[in-house]
N, C-alpha and C positions, 0 to 999 in steps of 0.2 A: 557607079560613082559612090563614094562613101558619105557618111552623114556630114563628116567634117567639110568635104568638098561642097556638098550642098549649101550648108551654112555660109560657108565663104563666098559662093556665088550669089546668094540672096543678098548679102551685105554689100557686094559689089554692084549688084542692080540698084539696090537702094541708093548707093553713093552716085551712080549715074544719073538715075531720075532725079535726085536732088539738085543736080546741076541745072536742070531745065524748070525746076518750080520756081516761078517768079510771077511777076505781075501778068504775064500773058497767059496766065494759068488762073482765071478769075474764079472757078468753082473748086480749087484745091486739089483737082483729080490726082496730080503728079504727088503733092505732099501726103495725100491719102495712100497712095501706093506705095510710098517710102516708109510710112508707117506700118502698113501691113508687112512689108517685107522685113522690116526690123523685128517685128514682133513674132512674126513666123520663125526667124532665125533664132531669136531668143527661147521661144517655146521648144524649138527643136534641140537646142544645146542641152536642155534639162531632160531631156528623155534618157531612158535606160539603153544602154547598148543591146542590140539584137541578141537573142539566146540562140544562136546557130549552134549545130552540133560541133563539138570541138574537133580539131584535127589529130590525126594519130602523134604528130610531132608535138603539138600541146600537151596531149596526154603524156607522153614520154618525158617532156620538160616539166611537168608538175612535180612539186616537193612533195616528200613523203608526209602523209597527214592531211594533205588537201583535200578538202571536200569536193564531191562531183555528184551529179545525178546520173546513175546509169538507167537507161531505157531498155527493157528487154522487148525485142521485136518478134519474138517467137510466140504466138498466140497460146499455145497450150504446152509450153515449158515452164517449168518451175524450177529449173536449175538456178536462175539468176531472178530474183524478185526486183522489179523497178524500184528504185529508192536511192536515198543519199548514201553514199559510201565514202571511205577515205582511201586514198592511195596509200599502199603497203608494199614492202619489199617481197619481191618474189623470185622463183628460182630462174626464170629466163625472161627478165623485163624487155629484152629486144623483141621478144616474140608475143608476148601477152601483156595484157593490163592487169595487175593484182590489185585488190581492193578489199575492203573490209570495214569493220567499225572497231576503232581502237579504243581502248579504254586505260588511261594512264594510271588511274586509281589502282586498278588491278595489274597493271603492267602486262596485258594481253590483248590479243586480237579475237573478238568475238566470231567473226565470220570470214573466211579467206577465200573467197571465189576468185576466179580468174576468167578472163574473156581473151580469145586471140585476135590479134590486129587483123589477120587476114579475113576474119567474118565480120569486120566493122562495117556498120552500115547495112548488113543484111540480117544479122542476128541480134546485134545490140547497138546503141549509140550512147554518148556520154554528152553532157551538158554543164555548164557552170551552175544553172539552177532548174528547177523542175520546169519542163516544157509546158 
């Protein structure tokens, strides 16, 4: 269930309980339930989306220059350091994700590593922001 579906269901439950909140509810238990459900939905709607690893399709659809967090999953490898990088153009974009840090001022890319999609999830992961 998505966050939006949960919020929608909470609001529907609040609406259902509101129908029964009347004089037969002397302690306002149902009214309190309605307030709790609505407040929970309001707070959930303000939360940040989960920072799940991006899919390969999301990586391929990213615009050049878009920032991404690359997480190196290889404990003793320093080929790629975990950190923020920008998507850059590469030789075989269908097989690998190319990234670096672009400097428009100098019109150059400081660092241009790449990571194979077939190794995604085993040697590296990508996120919208630092996990």
